[in-house]
N, C-alpha and C positions, 0 to 999 in steps of 0.2 A: 156444636157440629158443623156449623158453617165455617168456622176457623179450621176446622180438621179439613174440610174440602179445599180450602185455599192453599193449605201448607202441606199437601200430601203427595205422595209418589203412589201411582197406581201400581201396585205390585201384589204378590200373594199375600202379602201382611194385610193390605187394605181388603183384600177379599175375605180373608179369614175374620177380619174385625166386623165387616158388614154381614158375614154368615152368622157370627155370634148375635148380632141384633135379632135376625129371625128367630133364633134358637130361645132367646131370652123372652122374647113375646110370647112363645108357646108355654114356656115354664110359668109366665105369670098370668097366662090364660087371657091375654090381650088380643082382641081380634085384629086380624091381618089388616083390615081396612085403616087401621091407625098408623101403620107404616106409610101407607101411601098418602094418607091425609097430612102426615107430619113433612113430607117432603114439600107440600106446597108452600108453607111459610119459609122453609129453607131456600127453595128456588126463588122466592119473591125476595128476600133478603140478599141472596148472592146477585140476582139480577140488578136490584138497587144499587149495590156497592159496585158493580161492574159499570153500570151506567155514569154512576158518580164520577168514578176514577178514570174512565176511558172515553168519556164523552167527546173529546177533541180528536179522536181518531176512529171513525166509525168502522173501518175494516177491522182494526184490532179489536173493537168492542164486539163486532159480529162474531170473529173467532172465539173469542173468550165465552160469549153467550152460547156458542154451539157446544164449546168444550164442557160448560157447566150442564147443559142438557144432557150431554153423553155421560158424564160422571154420576149426576144423579139418576139417571135412568138406569145406568150399570148398577149402582149402590141398590136402588130398588129391587131389581131383577134378582140380585144375589140375595138380599133379605128375605124375599118372597119364595124363592126356591128353598131355603133354608127353613122357613116357616113351614111349607108343605112338608118337607121330609121330616121336620121334627114332629108335627102334628101326626103324621102317619106313624112313625115309630113309637110315639106315646100311646096312639091307639092300640097299636100291636101289643104293646106291654100290658095295656088293660085288658084286651081280649085273653092273652095267655095267662094272665093272673085269674080271671073270672072263669075260665074254661078248665083251667088247670093243665091244659096241653103244654108240653115241653117244646123248647124253642127247637130242638132237634126234629121232634115230629113235624112241627108246623113247617120247617125248612124242607124236610123230606116230601111233605104233601104239596107245598108249593113247586118244588122240582118237577115232581110227578105231573103236576097240572100244567105245567109250562111246556112239558114235552109232548 
């Protein structure tokens, strides 16, 4: 993943890839805290590589570290959003299955409640 961050374009494809990470964490029942926890060693490695390769230019090193912080923060926010949305969708499916309620009825009840 470290190499992915170094050689990536921040675009819709990147966001889609990060979104899939959150979705997959839900599918395998991996707690959300593991996503945040995994970012620590990624950040540590990226900071180390940056310091090693840019130690002769503090201004560029500082800019690179800010970019790394922004990128990993963005990635984590996307993954957490996906995790939350996927968790809610999974819980809704369980509710509909257990209750026997149709999705149409549920949607109509939700619309009536929101009005």
